[in-house]
C-alpha positions in Angstrom: 2.9 16.7 11.0 0.6 17.8 8.2 -2.4 18.4 6.5 -1.1 18.5 3.2 -3.4 20.1 -0.6 -4.6 17.9 -2.9 -3.2 20.1 -6.0 1.1 21.2 -6.7 4.0 19.1 -7.0 6.6 20.2 -5.0 9.1 23.3 -6.3 11.4 21.9 -9.4 14.7 24.0 -8.7 17.8 22.1 -7.8 18.2 22.0 -3.5 20.9 24.2 -3.5 18.9 27.2 -5.5 16.5 26.9 -2.8 18.2 26.6 0.5 19.6 29.9 2.3 22.0 29.3 5.7 19.4 30.6 9.0 19.3 34.0 9.8 19.7 34.8 13.6 16.0 35.9 13.2 16.3 32.3 12.1 17.8 31.1 15.8 15.6 33.4 17.7 12.2 32.1 16.9 14.0 29.0 17.5 15.3 29.9 20.6 11.9 30.6 21.1 10.3 28.1 20.1 12.2 26.3 23.5 10.4 27.8 26.1 7.8 26.5 28.5 5.0 29.4 26.9 5.3 28.8 23.4 4.8 25.0 23.9 2.2 25.3 26.4 0.8 27.7 23.8 1.5 25.0 20.4 -0.2 22.3 22.2 -3.6 24.1 22.8 -6.8 23.6 21.1 -6.4 27.9 19.6 -3.5 26.9 17.9 -5.1 23.9 16.3 -8.0 26.2 15.4 -5.5 29.1 13.7 -3.4 26.9 12.3 -5.7 24.3 10.0 -3.7 22.6 7.9 -1.4 21.2 10.2 -1.6 18.5 13.0 2.2 18.7 14.7 3.1 21.8 16.5 6.3 20.4 17.0 9.2 18.7 15.4 11.2 15.6 17.1 12.9 13.2 15.2 15.8 10.7 14.0 16.9 8.5 11.3 16.3 5.5 13.7 13.8 6.5 16.1 11.5 3.5 15.0 13.5 0.7 14.0 11.0 -2.4 14.8 8.7 -0.2 12.5 10.7 0.5 9.7 11.6 -3.7 10.1 8.2 -4.2 10.0 7.7 -2.4 7.2 9.8 -4.5 5.2 8.4 -8.1 6.4 5.1 -6.2 5.3 5.5 -5.1 2.2 8.8 -6.1 0.8 8.1 -5.8 -2.5 7.5 -2.3 -2.6 8.6 0.2 -4.6 7.6 3.9 -3.9 7.2 4.6 0.4 5.9 7.1 1.6 6.8 9.3 5.1 4.1 11.2 5.8 4.5 14.1 8.2 8.1 13.3 7.7 9.7 16.1 9.8 12.9 17.5 8.5 13.1 13.9 7.0 14.9 11.1 8.8 12.4 8.5 8.6 13.1 8.3 4.9 16.6 7.8 5.4 15.7 5.1 7.9 13.3 3.4 4.8 15.0 3.9 2.1 18.3 1.9 3.9 15.3 -1.0 3.8 14.4 -0.2 0.4 16.9 0.5 -1.5 15.5 -0.1 -4.6 12.4 2.0 -3.9 11.3 5.4 -4.1 11.1 7.0 -1.3 9.1 10.4 -0.7 8.4 12.6 2.6 5.8 15.1 2.9 5.7 17.8 5.2 3.8 20.9 5.2 6.2 23.2 7.2 8.7 25.1 5.2 11.6 25.2 7.4 11.1 21.6 8.0 11.2 20.8 4.0 14.1 22.9 2.8 16.5 21.4 5.4 15.4 17.9 4.9 16.1 18.8 0.9 19.3 20.1 2.2 19.9 16.6 4.6 19.4 14.1 1.6 21.5 11.5 1.4 19.7 9.5 -1.2 19.5 10.2 -4.4 15.9 7.3 -4.4 14.6 9.8 -1.2 12.3 13.7 -2.7 10.8 16.1 -0.7 7.2 17.3 -1.9 4.9 20.0 0.4 1.9 18.6 -1.2 0.3 15.3 -1.9 -1.3 16.0 -5.0 0.8 14.9 -8.1 2.9 12.7 -6.4 1.1 9.5 -7.8 0.3 6.0 -5.5 2.5 4.2 -3.1 2.7 0.8 -1.9 3.7 1.7 1.7 2.2 4.6 3.8 4.0 5.7 7.3 2.7 8.4 9.5 3.9 7.9 13.1 3.3 10.1 15.5 1.6 12.3 13.7 -2.1 11.8 14.3 -1.9 12.8 17.9 -1.0 15.9 20.2 0.3 16.1 23.4 -2.2 18.1 25.2 -6.0 18.0 23.4 -7.0 15.6 20.3 -6.4 16.7 17.6 -9.9 17.0 15.7 -11.0 13.6 14.5 -12.3 15.1 11.1 -8.9 16.3 10.7 -7.2 13.2 10.7 -10.1 11.2 8.9 -10.2 13.7 5.8 -6.0 13.3 5.7 -6.6 9.4 5.4 -8.9 10.4 2.9 -6.2 12.0 1.2 -3.7 8.9 1.9 -6.3 6.4 0.8 -6.3 8.1 -2.9 -3.1 7.7 -3.4 -2.4 4.2 -1.2 -2.8 1.2 -4.3 -4.5 -1.7 -3.4 -2.7 -3.9 -1.7 -0.8 -1.6 0.0 -0.2 -1.0 3.5 0.0 1.9 5.7 1.5 1.8 9.2 0.3 4.6 11.9 2.1 4.8 15.3 0.4 7.2 17.9 -3.0 8.5 17.0 -5.6 10.5 18.7 -8.8 8.7 17.3 -9.6 5.2 16.2 -8.1 4.3 12.6 -9.9 1.1 12.2 -13.0 2.8 13.1 -11.9 5.9 10.3 -11.0 3.6 7.8 -14.0 0.8 7.4 -13.8 -2.3 5.8 -11.7 -1.4 2.3 -8.8 -1.8 5.1 -7.7 -5.1 7.0 -5.7 -4.6 10.3 -2.6 -6.6 10.4 -1.8 -5.7 13.8 -3.4 -2.7 16.2 -2.8 -2.5 19.3 -2.9 0.9 22.4 0.2 2.0 23.5 0.4 4.7 26.7 2.6 7.6 26.3 5.9 7.0 28.2 5.5 11.2 29.6 2.1 12.5 29.1 0.6 9.1 30.6 -2.6 9.5 27.7 -3.4 6.2 25.6 -2.8 6.7 21.7 -4.5 4.1 18.9 -1.5 1.8 16.7 -2.2 -0.3 13.5 -1.2 -2.0 10.7 -3.3 -2.1 7.7 -3.6 -3.4 4.0 -6.1 -2.0 1.6 -8.1 -4.7 0.5 -7.5 -5.2 -3.1 -4.0 -6.3 -4.9 -1.6 -9.1 -4.9 -1.3 -9.9 -1.2 2.7 -10.9 -0.1 1.7 -13.2 3.2 4.2 -12.8 5.9 4.0 -13.3 9.3 4.5 -10.1 11.5 6.0 -11.8 14.9 6.2 -8.4 17.0 5.2 -7.8 20.4 4.3 -4.4 20.8 5.2 -4.1 23.8 9.0 -4.4 22.7 8.6 -1.7 20.2 8.2 1.1 23.9 11.3 -0.7 24.6 12.9 0.0 21.6 12.3 3.4 20.1 11.3 4.9 23.9 13.2 4.5 26.4 12.3 6.7 29.5 15.7 8.0 29.9 15.4 10.0 26.6 11.9 11.4 27.2 11.4 14.6 24.7 8.6 16.3 24.5 7.3 15.2 21.2 7.3 11.4 22.7 
């Protein structure tokens, strides 16, 4: 969901010290966010202009939202010791990842303050941590950015996607795997020769009919653990986005 700056480490206070109950004002704001007028304004280019660090205006996630993608992550990088969920929203994806990588440290990265507080409050694993900026978090063997680099209406600025991928690149180890799902712009073009495409495809969104780029990539260099990826991209759509469960973020 976020574009993250390369400097500060997350607040080191205990979770209980920084999480408080939602106020009536929070409830009012959440109700306003569900209105058609609010949603229309949030998916506009003017919203992106006034929120230069953000990639996503809305939150929609659940723990096993992308089971085949998570399973593919385990196949592609079975020995991952540090895993990053880039744009983790309220953190459910991190819980799914730590189930598949129980010995790894899983980091969720999210710029939205309310989301990161919610993620910390709901955290169920001692191996999962949440940060609001990427700087100082170290390097990773596996990075996921799922439905982060896209917009339902107007495409996100290409340079914003490119700048975030550049930051991810600084923190991805040689031989590491980068998994991108639902992007407005072609990651293969942005990543260039430093990344080996492992599986790339274009998907049609089941709500707005727009086409988006997807891909799994390996950063060149390092020791490669060869693993055949035998997943049909069309099956991903059937599993994670059944038509009867369509949501605003898709």
